[in-house]
Each structure stands twice: as C-alpha cells, then as structure tokens.
PDB file of N, CA, C and O in Angstrom:
ATOM      1  N   MET A   1      96.741  82.934  85.693  1.00  0.00           N
ATOM      2  CA  MET A   1      95.634  83.042  86.613  1.00  0.00           C
ATOM      3  C   MET A   1      96.086  83.581  87.971  1.00  0.00           C
ATOM      4  O   MET A   1      95.404  84.401  88.587  1.00  0.00           O
ATOM      5  N   LEU A   2      97.236  83.111  88.420  1.00  0.00           N
ATOM      6  CA  LEU A   2      97.775  83.565  89.702  1.00  0.00           C
ATOM      7  C   LEU A   2      98.126  85.049  89.647  1.00  0.00           C
ATOM      8  O   LEU A   2      97.917  85.778  90.617  1.00  0.00           O
ATOM      9  N   HIS A   3      98.659  85.495  88.507  1.00  0.00           N
ATOM     10  CA  HIS A   3      99.003  86.916  88.356  1.00  0.00           C
ATOM     11  C   HIS A   3      97.764  87.794  88.456  1.00  0.00           C
ATOM     12  O   HIS A   3      97.804  88.860  89.071  1.00  0.00           O
ATOM     13  N   LEU A   4      96.691  87.364  87.869  1.00  0.00           N
ATOM     14  CA  LEU A   4      95.447  88.124  87.929  1.00  0.00           C
ATOM     15  C   LEU A   4      94.921  88.198  89.360  1.00  0.00           C
ATOM     16  O   LEU A   4      94.435  89.240  89.800  1.00  0.00           O
ATOM     17  N   PHE A   5      95.023  87.082  90.078  1.00  0.00           N
ATOM     18  CA  PHE A   5      94.586  87.059  91.466  1.00  0.00           C
ATOM     19  C   PHE A   5      95.436  87.998  92.320  1.00  0.00           C
ATOM     20  O   PHE A   5      94.900  88.758  93.126  1.00  0.00           O
ATOM     21  N   LEU A   6      96.748  87.950  92.150  1.00  0.00           N
ATOM     22  CA  LEU A   6      97.630  88.818  92.926  1.00  0.00           C
ATOM     23  C   LEU A   6      97.413  90.285  92.592  1.00  0.00           C
ATOM     24  O   LEU A   6      97.420  91.133  93.484  1.00  0.00           O
ATOM     25  N   LEU A   7      97.222  90.586  91.333  1.00  0.00           N
ATOM     26  CA  LEU A   7      96.961  91.965  90.929  1.00  0.00           C
ATOM     27  C   LEU A   7      95.657  92.470  91.530  1.00  0.00           C
ATOM     28  O   LEU A   7      95.591  93.593  92.031  1.00  0.00           O
ATOM     29  N   SER A   8      94.624  91.643  91.481  1.00  0.00           N
ATOM     30  CA  SER A   8      93.350  92.067  92.060  1.00  0.00           C
ATOM     31  C   SER A   8      93.448  92.207  93.575  1.00  0.00           C
ATOM     32  O   SER A   8      92.791  93.071  94.157  1.00  0.00           O
ATOM     33  N   LEU A   9      94.254  91.375  94.219  1.00  0.00           N
ATOM     34  CA  LEU A   9      94.467  91.492  95.658  1.00  0.00           C
ATOM     35  C   LEU A   9      95.180  92.795  96.008  1.00  0.00           C
ATOM     36  O   LEU A   9      94.807  93.470  96.968  1.00  0.00           O
ATOM     37  N   VAL A  10      96.186  93.143  95.246  1.00  0.00           N
ATOM     38  CA  VAL A  10      96.916  94.393  95.471  1.00  0.00           C
ATOM     39  C   VAL A  10      95.997  95.593  95.255  1.00  0.00           C
ATOM     40  O   VAL A  10      96.017  96.541  96.040  1.00  0.00           O
ATOM     41  N   VAL A  11      95.205  95.556  94.210  1.00  0.00           N
ATOM     42  CA  VAL A  11      94.274  96.658  93.932  1.00  0.00           C
ATOM     43  C   VAL A  11      93.247  96.775  95.045  1.00  0.00           C
ATOM     44  O   VAL A  11      92.922  97.887  95.461  1.00  0.00           O
ATOM     45  N   MET A  12      92.734  95.674  95.530  1.00  0.00           N
ATOM     46  CA  MET A  12      91.747  95.705  96.611  1.00  0.00           C
ATOM     47  C   MET A  12      92.353  96.279  97.896  1.00  0.00           C
ATOM     48  O   MET A  12      91.717  97.087  98.573  1.00  0.00           O
ATOM     49  N   VAL A  13      93.573  95.868  98.229  1.00  0.00           N
ATOM     50  CA  VAL A  13      94.240  96.400  99.426  1.00  0.00           C
ATOM     51  C   VAL A  13      94.464  97.898  99.274  1.00  0.00           C
ATOM     52  O   VAL A  13      94.241  98.661 100.213  1.00  0.00           O
ATOM     53  N   TYR A  14      94.904  98.318  98.090  1.00  0.00           N
ATOM     54  CA  TYR A  14      95.123  99.740  97.829  1.00  0.00           C
ATOM     55  C   TYR A  14      93.833 100.533  98.004  1.00  0.00           C
ATOM     56  O   TYR A  14      93.837 101.589  98.637  1.00  0.00           O
ATOM     57  N   LEU A  15      92.732 100.035  97.451  1.00  0.00           N
ATOM     58  CA  LEU A  15      91.450 100.747  97.531  1.00  0.00           C
ATOM     59  C   LEU A  15      90.877 100.747  98.947  1.00  0.00           C
ATOM     60  O   LEU A  15      90.353 101.763  99.404  1.00  0.00           O
ATOM     61  N   VAL A  16      90.972  99.629  99.633  1.00  0.00           N
ATOM     62  CA  VAL A  16      90.444  99.557 100.997  1.00  0.00           C
ATOM     63  C   VAL A  16      91.236 100.469 101.925  1.00  0.00           C
ATOM     64  O   VAL A  16      90.646 101.196 102.725  1.00  0.00           O
ATOM     65  N   MET A  17      92.553 100.440 101.832  1.00  0.00           N
ATOM     66  CA  MET A  17      93.374 101.321 102.672  1.00  0.00           C
ATOM     67  C   MET A  17      93.142 102.778 102.305  1.00  0.00           C
ATOM     68  O   MET A  17      93.089 103.632 103.190  1.00  0.00           O
ATOM     69  N   GLY A  18      93.004 103.076 101.025  1.00  0.00           N
ATOM     70  CA  GLY A  18      92.723 104.443 100.597  1.00  0.00           C
ATOM     71  C   GLY A  18      91.414 104.941 101.166  1.00  0.00           C
ATOM     72  O   GLY A  18      91.328 106.079 101.627  1.00  0.00           O
ATOM     73  N   TYR A  19      90.393 104.102 101.139  1.00  0.00           N
ATOM     74  CA  TYR A  19      89.089 104.462 101.697  1.00  0.00           C
ATOM     75  C   TYR A  19      89.194 104.708 103.204  1.00  0.00           C
ATOM     76  O   TYR A  19      88.662 105.694 103.714  1.00  0.00           O
ATOM     77  N   TYR A  20      89.875 103.819 103.906  1.00  0.00           N
ATOM     78  CA  TYR A  20      90.017 103.949 105.350  1.00  0.00           C
ATOM     79  C   TYR A  20      90.788 105.223 105.710  1.00  0.00           C
ATOM     80  O   TYR A  20      90.369 105.972 106.592  1.00  0.00           O
ATOM     81  N   LEU A  21      91.901 105.468 105.039  1.00  0.00           N
ATOM     82  CA  LEU A  21      92.700 106.658 105.321  1.00  0.00           C
ATOM     83  C   LEU A  21      91.947 107.932 104.956  1.00  0.00           C
ATOM     84  O   LEU A  21      92.034 108.928 105.675  1.00  0.00           O
ATOM     85  N   PHE A  22      91.213 107.912 103.855  1.00  0.00           N
ATOM     86  CA  PHE A  22      90.420 109.070 103.476  1.00  0.00           C
ATOM     87  C   PHE A  22      89.422 109.424 104.577  1.00  0.00           C
ATOM     88  O   PHE A  22      89.276 110.591 104.939  1.00  0.00           O
ATOM     89  N   ASN A  23      88.741 108.417 105.101  1.00  0.00           N
ATOM     90  CA  ASN A  23      87.769 108.663 106.164  1.00  0.00           C
ATOM     91  C   ASN A  23      88.433 109.220 107.418  1.00  0.00           C
ATOM     92  O   ASN A  23      87.902 110.139 108.041  1.00  0.00           O
ATOM     93  N   GLU A  24      89.585 108.675 107.793  1.00  0.00           N
ATOM     94  CA  GLU A  24      90.293 109.167 108.979  1.00  0.00           C
ATOM     95  C   GLU A  24      90.774 110.601 108.781  1.00  0.00           C
ATOM     96  O   GLU A  24      90.591 111.444 109.658  1.00  0.00           O
ATOM     97  N   TRP A  25      91.386 110.878 107.638  1.00  0.00           N
ATOM     98  CA  TRP A  25      91.899 112.223 107.384  1.00  0.00           C
ATOM     99  C   TRP A  25      90.758 113.225 107.239  1.00  0.00           C
ATOM    100  O   TRP A  25      90.884 114.373 107.665  1.00  0.00           O
ATOM    101  N   LEU A  26      89.655 112.801 106.647  1.00  0.00           N
ATOM    102  CA  LEU A  26      88.489 113.682 106.527  1.00  0.00           C
ATOM    103  C   LEU A  26      87.959 114.054 107.907  1.00  0.00           C
ATOM    104  O   LEU A  26      87.576 115.203 108.130  1.00  0.00           O
ATOM    105  N   PHE A  27      87.931 113.118 108.817  1.00  0.00           N
ATOM    106  CA  PHE A  27      87.503 113.384 110.190  1.00  0.00           C
ATOM    107  C   PHE A  27      88.367 114.474 110.815  1.00  0.00           C
ATOM    108  O   PHE A  27      87.839 115.388 111.449  1.00  0.00           O
ATOM    109  N   PHE A  28      89.691 114.391 110.645  1.00  0.00           N
ATOM    110  CA  PHE A  28      90.582 115.405 111.211  1.00  0.00           C
ATOM    111  C   PHE A  28      90.354 116.769 110.569  1.00  0.00           C
ATOM    112  O   PHE A  28      90.370 117.789 111.259  1.00  0.00           O
ATOM    113  N   PHE A  29      90.146 116.796 109.271  1.00  0.00           N
ATOM    114  CA  PHE A  29      89.890 118.068 108.589  1.00  0.00           C
ATOM    115  C   PHE A  29      88.580 118.697 109.058  1.00  0.00           C
ATOM    116  O   PHE A  29      88.514 119.909 109.262  1.00  0.00           O
ATOM    117  N   LEU A  30      87.556 117.897 109.228  1.00  0.00           N
ATOM    118  CA  LEU A  30      86.257 118.422 109.634  1.00  0.00           C
ATOM    119  C   LEU A  30      86.254 118.904 111.084  1.00  0.00           C
ATOM    120  O   LEU A  30      85.469 119.782 111.443  1.00  0.00           O
ATOM    121  N   GLN A  31      87.122 118.339 111.915  1.00  0.00           N
ATOM    122  CA  GLN A  31      87.185 118.739 113.320  1.00  0.00           C
ATOM    123  C   GLN A  31      87.852 120.094 113.518  1.00  0.00           C
ATOM    124  O   GLN A  31      87.640 120.744 114.542  1.00  0.00           O
ATOM    125  N   ASP A  32      88.652 120.523 112.555  1.00  0.00           N
ATOM    126  CA  ASP A  32      89.358 121.797 112.680  1.00  0.00           C
ATOM    127  C   ASP A  32      88.404 122.938 112.338  1.00  0.00           C
ATOM    128  O   ASP A  32      88.120 123.190 111.167  1.00  0.00           O
ATOM    129  N   GLU A  33      87.917 123.617 113.359  1.00  0.00           N
ATOM    130  CA  GLU A  33      86.943 124.684 113.156  1.00  0.00           C
ATOM    131  C   GLU A  33      87.595 126.038 112.902  1.00  0.00           C
ATOM    132  O   GLU A  33      86.895 127.000 112.584  1.00  0.00           O
ATOM    133  N   GLU A  34      88.908 126.137 113.032  1.00  0.00           N
ATOM    134  CA  GLU A  34      89.605 127.409 112.850  1.00  0.00           C
ATOM    135  C   GLU A  34      90.031 127.657 111.407  1.00  0.00           C
ATOM    136  O   GLU A  34      90.581 128.715 111.102  1.00  0.00           O
ATOM    137  N   MET A  35      89.787 126.704 110.519  1.00  0.00           N
ATOM    138  CA  MET A  35      90.179 126.861 109.118  1.00  0.00           C
ATOM    139  C   MET A  35      89.243 127.822 108.403  1.00  0.00           C
ATOM    140  O   MET A  35      88.028 127.802 108.603  1.00  0.00           O
ATOM    141  N   SER A  36      89.837 128.661 107.564  1.00  0.00           N
ATOM    142  CA  SER A  36      89.026 129.566 106.743  1.00  0.00           C
ATOM    143  C   SER A  36      88.453 128.783 105.555  1.00  0.00           C
ATOM    144  O   SER A  36      88.820 127.632 105.318  1.00  0.00           O
ATOM    145  N   LEU A  37      87.556 129.422 104.824  1.00  0.00           N
ATOM    146  CA  LEU A  37      86.941 128.779 103.663  1.00  0.00           C
ATOM    147  C   LEU A  37      87.991 128.457 102.599  1.00  0.00           C
ATOM    148  O   LEU A  37      87.932 127.405 101.963  1.00  0.00           O
ATOM    149  N   GLU A  38      88.944 129.356 102.409  1.00  0.00           N
ATOM    150  CA  GLU A  38      90.016 129.124 101.435  1.00  0.00           C
ATOM    151  C   GLU A  38      90.899 127.956 101.861  1.00  0.00           C
ATOM    152  O   GLU A  38      91.295 127.137 101.032  1.00  0.00           O
ATOM    153  N   GLN A  39      91.202 127.881 103.144  1.00  0.00           N
ATOM    154  CA  GLN A  39      92.011 126.773 103.645  1.00  0.00           C
ATOM    155  C   GLN A  39      91.265 125.443 103.514  1.00  0.00           C
ATOM    156  O   GLN A  39      91.874 124.414 103.223  1.00  0.00           O
ATOM    157  N   ARG A  40      89.962 125.464 103.726  1.00  0.00           N
ATOM    158  CA  ARG A  40      89.176 124.233 103.597  1.00  0.00           C
ATOM    159  C   ARG A  40      89.178 123.712 102.156  1.00  0.00           C
ATOM    160  O   ARG A  40      89.286 122.507 101.929  1.00  0.00           O
ATOM    161  N   SER A  41      89.060 124.613 101.196  1.00  0.00           N
ATOM    162  CA  SER A  41      89.054 124.160  99.803  1.00  0.00           C
ATOM    163  C   SER A  41      90.422 123.603  99.420  1.00  0.00           C
ATOM    164  O   SER A  41      90.508 122.605  98.706  1.00  0.00           O
ATOM    165  N   PHE A  42      91.490 124.244  99.892  1.00  0.00           N
ATOM    166  CA  PHE A  42      92.827 123.720  99.626  1.00  0.00           C
ATOM    167  C   PHE A  42      93.033 122.388 100.346  1.00  0.00           C
ATOM    168  O   PHE A  42      93.689 121.491  99.814  1.00  0.00           O
ATOM    169  N   SER A  43      92.481 122.254 101.547  1.00  0.00           N
ATOM    170  CA  SER A  43      92.605 121.013 102.307  1.00  0.00           C
ATOM    171  C   SER A  43      91.918 119.856 101.596  1.00  0.00           C
ATOM    172  O   SER A  43      92.378 118.716 101.671  1.00  0.00           O
ATOM    173  N   ARG A  44      90.835 120.139 100.918  1.00  0.00           N
ATOM    174  CA  ARG A  44      90.156 119.079 100.161  1.00  0.00           C
ATOM    175  C   ARG A  44      91.047 118.553  99.046  1.00  0.00           C
ATOM    176  O   ARG A  44      91.093 117.350  98.787  1.00  0.00           O
ATOM    177  N   ILE A  45      91.749 119.462  98.394  1.00  0.00           N
ATOM    178  CA  ILE A  45      92.674 119.041  97.331  1.00  0.00           C
ATOM    179  C   ILE A  45      93.784 118.183  97.921  1.00  0.00           C
ATOM    180  O   ILE A  45      94.128 117.134  97.375  1.00  0.00           O
ATOM    181  N   ILE A  46      94.344 118.639  99.046  1.00  0.00           N
ATOM    182  CA  ILE A  46      95.395 117.878  99.718  1.00  0.00           C
ATOM    183  C   ILE A  46      94.874 116.518 100.161  1.00  0.00           C
ATOM    184  O   ILE A  46      95.586 115.519 100.055  1.00  0.00           O
ATOM    185  N   LEU A  47      93.654 116.469 100.649  1.00  0.00           N
ATOM    186  CA  LEU A  47      93.050 115.216 101.084  1.00  0.00           C
ATOM    187  C   LEU A  47      92.961 114.215  99.930  1.00  0.00           C
ATOM    188  O   LEU A  47      93.269 113.036 100.104  1.00  0.00           O
ATOM    189  N   VAL A  48      92.552 114.672  98.784  1.00  0.00           N
ATOM    190  CA  VAL A  48      92.447 113.794  97.614  1.00  0.00           C
ATOM    191  C   VAL A  48      93.838 113.318  97.181  1.00  0.00           C
ATOM    192  O   VAL A  48      94.026 112.137  96.890  1.00  0.00           O
ATOM    193  N   VAL A  49      94.802 114.226  97.140  1.00  0.00           N
ATOM    194  CA  VAL A  49      96.162 113.856  96.745  1.00  0.00           C
ATOM    195  C   VAL A  49      96.757 112.870  97.738  1.00  0.00           C
ATOM    196  O   VAL A  49      97.384 111.888  97.342  1.00  0.00           O
ATOM    197  N   MET A  50      96.563 113.127  99.030  1.00  0.00           N
ATOM    198  CA  MET A  50      97.081 112.208 100.053  1.00  0.00           C
ATOM    199  C   MET A  50      96.448 110.833  99.924  1.00  0.00           C
ATOM    200  O   MET A  50      97.124 109.820 100.107  1.00  0.00           O
ATOM    201  N   THR A  51      95.174 110.787  99.616  1.00  0.00           N
ATOM    202  CA  THR A  51      94.494 109.501  99.487  1.00  0.00           C
ATOM    203  C   THR A  51      95.010 108.727  98.278  1.00  0.00           C
ATOM    204  O   THR A  51      95.181 107.510  98.349  1.00  0.00           O
ATOM    205  N   ILE A  52      95.253 109.409  97.190  1.00  0.00           N
ATOM    206  CA  ILE A  52      95.760 108.734  95.990  1.00  0.00           C
ATOM    207  C   ILE A  52      97.173 108.216  96.210  1.00  0.00           C
ATOM    208  O   ILE A  52      97.508 107.102  95.806  1.00  0.00           O
ATOM    209  N   PHE A  53      97.997 109.036  96.855  1.00  0.00           N
ATOM    210  CA  PHE A  53      99.404 108.673  97.043  1.00  0.00           C
ATOM    211  C   PHE A  53      99.697 108.150  98.446  1.00  0.00           C
ATOM    212  O   PHE A  53     100.806 108.339  98.945  1.00  0.00           O
ATOM    213  N   TRP A  54      98.726 107.494  99.098  1.00  0.00           N
ATOM    214  CA  TRP A  54      98.941 107.042 100.456  1.00  0.00           C
ATOM    215  C   TRP A  54     100.112 106.078 100.609  1.00  0.00           C
ATOM    216  O   TRP A  54     100.742 106.090 101.666  1.00  0.00           O
ATOM    217  N   PRO A  55     100.446 105.242  99.623  1.00  0.00           N
ATOM    218  CA  PRO A  55     101.611 104.366  99.828  1.00  0.00           C
ATOM    219  C   PRO A  55     102.920 105.149  99.990  1.00  0.00           C
ATOM    220  O   PRO A  55     103.887 104.620 100.537  1.00  0.00           O
ATOM    221  N   ILE A  56     102.959 106.384  99.527  1.00  0.00           N
ATOM    222  CA  ILE A  56     104.143 107.220  99.691  1.00  0.00           C
ATOM    223  C   ILE A  56     104.003 108.099 100.933  1.00  0.00           C
ATOM    224  O   ILE A  56     104.966 108.280 101.678  1.00  0.00           O
ATOM    225  N   VAL A  57     102.811 108.642 101.156  1.00  0.00           N
ATOM    226  CA  VAL A  57     102.580 109.588 102.246  1.00  0.00           C
ATOM    227  C   VAL A  57     102.711 108.912 103.608  1.00  0.00           C
ATOM    228  O   VAL A  57     103.361 109.458 104.500  1.00  0.00           O
ATOM    229  N   VAL A  58     102.118 107.756 103.785  1.00  0.00           N
ATOM    230  CA  VAL A  58     102.068 107.107 105.095  1.00  0.00           C
ATOM    231  C   VAL A  58     103.458 106.759 105.632  1.00  0.00           C
ATOM    232  O   VAL A  58     103.729 107.060 106.795  1.00  0.00           O
ATOM    233  N   PRO A  59     104.353 106.145 104.855  1.00  0.00           N
ATOM    234  CA  PRO A  59     105.684 105.866 105.418  1.00  0.00           C
ATOM    235  C   PRO A  59     106.448 107.136 105.814  1.00  0.00           C
ATOM    236  O   PRO A  59     107.122 107.150 106.845  1.00  0.00           O
ATOM    237  N   PHE A  60     106.352 108.194 105.014  1.00  0.00           N
ATOM    238  CA  PHE A  60     107.040 109.431 105.370  1.00  0.00           C
ATOM    239  C   PHE A  60     106.430 110.066 106.614  1.00  0.00           C
ATOM    240  O   PHE A  60     107.154 110.606 107.450  1.00  0.00           O
ATOM    241  N   ALA A  61     105.121 110.007 106.746  1.00  0.00           N
ATOM    242  CA  ALA A  61     104.464 110.532 107.943  1.00  0.00           C
ATOM    243  C   ALA A  61     104.879 109.729 109.167  1.00  0.00           C
ATOM    244  O   ALA A  61     105.080 110.292 110.243  1.00  0.00           O
ATOM    245  N   TYR A  62     105.008 108.429 109.009  1.00  0.00           N
ATOM    246  CA  TYR A  62     105.439 107.587 110.127  1.00  0.00           C
ATOM    247  C   TYR A  62     106.873 107.908 110.530  1.00  0.00           C
ATOM    248  O   TYR A  62     107.186 107.952 111.720  1.00  0.00           O
ATOM    249  N   LEU A  63     107.746 108.132 109.552  1.00  0.00           N
ATOM    250  CA  LEU A  63     109.121 108.509 109.873  1.00  0.00           C
ATOM    251  C   LEU A  63     109.166 109.843 110.616  1.00  0.00           C
ATOM    252  O   LEU A  63     109.961 110.003 111.542  1.00  0.00           O
ATOM    253  N   GLU A  64     108.334 110.792 110.229  1.00  0.00           N
ATOM    254  CA  GLU A  64     108.255 112.077 110.935  1.00  0.00           C
ATOM    255  C   GLU A  64     107.753 111.873 112.365  1.00  0.00           C
ATOM    256  O   GLU A  64     108.232 112.523 113.294  1.00  0.00           O
ATOM    257  N   LEU A  65     106.803 110.984 112.534  1.00  0.00           N
ATOM    258  CA  LEU A  65     106.293 110.691 113.868  1.00  0.00           C
ATOM    259  C   LEU A  65     107.378 110.073 114.747  1.00  0.00           C
ATOM    260  O   LEU A  65     107.505 110.430 115.918  1.00  0.00           O
ATOM    261  N   LEU A  66     108.150 109.163 114.195  1.00  0.00           N
ATOM    262  CA  LEU A  66     109.254 108.564 114.947  1.00  0.00           C
ATOM    263  C   LEU A  66     110.311 109.599 115.317  1.00  0.00           C
ATOM    264  O   LEU A  66     110.838 109.591 116.430  1.00  0.00           O
ATOM    265  N   LYS A  67     110.616 110.487 114.380  1.00  0.00           N
ATOM    266  CA  LYS A  67     111.589 111.544 114.646  1.00  0.00           C
ATOM    267  C   LYS A  67     111.089 112.463 115.769  1.00  0.00           C
ATOM    268  O   LYS A  67     111.862 112.841 116.650  1.00  0.00           O
ATOM    269  N   PHE A  68     109.816 112.816 115.740  1.00  0.00           N
ATOM    270  CA  PHE A  68     109.222 113.660 116.778  1.00  0.00           C
ATOM    271  C   PHE A  68     109.268 112.947 118.127  1.00  0.00           C
ATOM    272  O   PHE A  68     109.581 113.561 119.147  1.00  0.00           O
ATOM    273  N   HIS A  69     108.957 111.656 118.131  1.00  0.00           N
ATOM    274  CA  HIS A  69     108.959 110.894 119.372  1.00  0.00           C
ATOM    275  C   HIS A  69     110.358 110.808 119.962  1.00  0.00           C
ATOM    276  O   HIS A  69     110.526 110.936 121.175  1.00  0.00           O
ATOM    277  N   LYS A  70     111.362 110.595 119.121  1.00  0.00           N
ATOM    278  CA  LYS A  70     112.748 110.556 119.602  1.00  0.00           C
ATOM    279  C   LYS A  70     113.156 111.886 120.225  1.00  0.00           C
ATOM    280  O   LYS A  70     113.792 111.923 121.279  1.00  0.00           O
ATOM    281  N   LYS A  71     112.781 112.975 119.559  1.00  0.00           N
ATOM    282  CA  LYS A  71     113.167 114.308 120.009  1.00  0.00           C
ATOM    283  C   LYS A  71     112.510 114.665 121.339  1.00  0.00           C
ATOM    284  O   LYS A  71     113.131 115.329 122.169  1.00  0.00           O
ATOM    285  N   HIS A  72     111.268 114.238 121.556  1.00  0.00           N
ATOM    286  CA  HIS A  72     110.513 114.629 122.740  1.00  0.00           C
ATOM    287  C   HIS A  72     110.204 113.444 123.658  1.00  0.00           C
ATOM    288  O   HIS A  72     109.179 113.432 124.338  1.00  0.00           O
ATOM    289  N   LYS A  73     111.092 112.454 123.674  1.00  0.00           N
ATOM    290  CA  LYS A  73     110.844 111.233 124.444  1.00  0.00           C
ATOM    291  C   LYS A  73     110.652 111.501 125.934  1.00  0.00           C
ATOM    292  O   LYS A  73     109.753 110.927 126.549  1.00  0.00           O
ATOM    293  N   LYS A  74     111.474 112.356 126.521  1.00  0.00           N
ATOM    294  CA  LYS A  74     111.350 112.627 127.953  1.00  0.00           C
ATOM    295  C   LYS A  74     109.996 113.262 128.283  1.00  0.00           C
ATOM    296  O   LYS A  74     109.346 112.880 129.256  1.00  0.00           O
ATOM    297  N   ASP A  75     109.584 114.217 127.479  1.00  0.00           N
ATOM    298  CA  ASP A  75     108.300 114.875 127.721  1.00  0.00           C
ATOM    299  C   ASP A  75     107.136 113.898 127.548  1.00  0.00           C
ATOM    300  O   ASP A  75     106.180 113.918 128.323  1.00  0.00           O
ATOM    301  N   ILE A  76     107.224 113.053 126.537  1.00  0.00           N
ATOM    302  CA  ILE A  76     106.162 112.080 126.288  1.00  0.00           C
ATOM    303  C   ILE A  76     106.081 111.081 127.434  1.00  0.00           C
ATOM    304  O   ILE A  76     104.990 110.750 127.896  1.00  0.00           O
ATOM    305  N   ASP A  77     107.238 110.600 127.894  1.00  0.00           N
ATOM    306  CA  ASP A  77     107.249 109.661 129.017  1.00  0.00           C
ATOM    307  C   ASP A  77     106.694 110.304 130.280  1.00  0.00           C
ATOM    308  O   ASP A  77     105.966 109.663 131.038  1.00  0.00           O
ATOM    309  N   LEU A  78     107.035 111.570 130.510  1.00  0.00           N
ATOM    310  CA  LEU A  78     106.512 112.278 131.677  1.00  0.00           C
ATOM    311  C   LEU A  78     104.995 112.389 131.615  1.00  0.00           C
ATOM    312  O   LEU A  78     104.312 112.163 132.613  1.00  0.00           O
ATOM    313  N   LEU A  79     104.467 112.738 130.444  1.00  0.00           N
ATOM    314  CA  LEU A  79     103.016 112.836 130.288  1.00  0.00           C
ATOM    315  C   LEU A  79     102.323 111.489 130.458  1.00  0.00           C
ATOM    316  O   LEU A  79     101.239 111.412 131.035  1.00  0.00           O
ATOM    317  N   ILE A  80     102.940 110.442 129.962  1.00  0.00           N
ATOM    318  CA  ILE A  80     102.362 109.099 130.120  1.00  0.00           C
ATOM    319  C   ILE A  80     102.347 108.710 131.588  1.00  0.00           C
ATOM    320  O   ILE A  80     101.358 108.169 132.082  1.00  0.00           O
ATOM    321  N   ASN A  81     103.446 108.985 132.289  1.00  0.00           N
ATOM    322  CA  ASN A  81     103.502 108.656 133.710  1.00  0.00           C
ATOM    323  C   ASN A  81     102.488 109.471 134.512  1.00  0.00           C
ATOM    324  O   ASN A  81     101.876 108.951 135.445  1.00  0.00           O
ATOM    325  N   GLN A  82     102.309 110.732 134.160  1.00  0.00           N
ATOM    326  CA  GLN A  82     101.322 111.560 134.858  1.00  0.00           C
ATOM    327  C   GLN A  82      99.910 111.044 134.597  1.00  0.00           C
ATOM    328  O   GLN A  82      99.073 111.040 135.500  1.00  0.00           O
ATOM    329  N   ALA A  83      99.649 110.619 133.388  1.00  0.00           N
ATOM    330  CA  ALA A  83      98.321 110.102 133.058  1.00  0.00           C
ATOM    331  C   ALA A  83      98.049 108.798 133.808  1.00  0.00           C
ATOM    332  O   ALA A  83      96.913 108.516 134.188  1.00  0.00           O
ATOM    333  N   ASP A  84      99.099 108.009 134.017  1.00  0.00           N
ATOM    334  CA  ASP A  84      98.942 106.761 134.746  1.00  0.00           C
ATOM    335  C   ASP A  84      98.902 106.974 136.258  1.00  0.00           C
ATOM    336  O   ASP A  84      98.569 106.059 137.011  1.00  0.00           O
ATOM    337  N   GLY A  85      99.242 108.182 136.697  1.00  0.00           N
ATOM    338  CA  GLY A  85      99.187 108.488 138.121  1.00  0.00           C
ATOM    339  C   GLY A  85     100.436 108.110 138.874  1.00  0.00           C
ATOM    340  O   GLY A  85     100.420 108.064 140.104  1.00  0.00           O
ATOM    341  N   ARG A  86     101.513 107.838 138.179  1.00  0.00           N
ATOM    342  CA  ARG A  86     102.756 107.459 138.855  1.00  0.00           C
ATOM    343  C   ARG A  86     103.898 108.303 138.307  1.00  0.00           C
ATOM    344  O   ARG A  86     104.526 107.941 137.312  1.00  0.00           O
ATOM    345  N   ILE A  87     104.153 109.385 138.936  1.00  0.00           N
ATOM    346  CA  ILE A  87     105.218 110.302 138.534  1.00  0.00           C
ATOM    347  C   ILE A  87     106.528 109.777 139.121  1.00  0.00           C
ATOM    348  O   ILE A  87     106.636 109.553 140.327  1.00  0.00           O
ATOM    349  N   THR A  88     107.521 109.585 138.249  1.00  0.00           N
ATOM    350  CA  THR A  88     108.818 109.104 138.704  1.00  0.00           C
ATOM    351  C   THR A  88     109.900 110.079 138.277  1.00  0.00           C
ATOM    352  O   THR A  88     109.796 110.703 137.221  1.00  0.00           O
ATOM    353  N   ASP A  89     110.927 110.212 139.086  1.00  0.00           N
ATOM    354  CA  ASP A  89     112.092 111.028 138.734  1.00  0.00           C
ATOM    355  C   ASP A  89     113.189 110.117 138.240  1.00  0.00           C
ATOM    356  O   ASP A  89     113.589 109.177 138.926  1.00  0.00           O
ATOM    357  N   ASP A  90     113.681 110.405 137.023  1.00  0.00           N
ATOM    358  CA  ASP A  90     114.761 109.578 136.450  1.00  0.00           C
ATOM    359  C   ASP A  90     116.096 110.201 136.711  1.00  0.00           C
ATOM    360  O   ASP A  90     117.123 109.654 136.308  1.00  0.00           O
TER     361      ASP A  90
END
C-alpha cells in the first residue's frame, strides 16, 4: 500500500511540475515575435520534449545558469548595484 502511495505521489509531482514548466516555457516561446513560422513549429516540438524530459533538462539548465553567473559575476553585480542606486568601486 505504501509503495502505491509513493508511486502516485511521484507521478503527481512529475505531472504538476511538467504542467508548470510547460506553461512557463510556452510563455517565453510566445513572447518571441522574431521567430519564423518554421522556427515556431520546431520550437513546439522542443517544448514538448523539454516538458517530457524536465527532470533531465532542468538540472542541466541550472548548471548552465550557474556557469554563466560565475563567468559574468562582476557585470551582474554592477548591474544589480546600479539598479539599487548604489554604485560602488571594488
């Protein structure tokens, strides 16, 4: 009985996260007005694949984000300080 409960919990988390990520990624795709019709149709395929394989896609995307942040840390900090209105020289 416990195994069935845990399995259903895992499936529910997978489906809920998939739905949430699909909606977020769809929003980004729809906002891009420079895409051609061919690119949009290919993007739909990518969107479906990303949604199905989100447990693999999300960690790799997060690692890429961390790598980008490390590489551009000074620029990001400068932009944050400018947005806050306190420019500092390090």
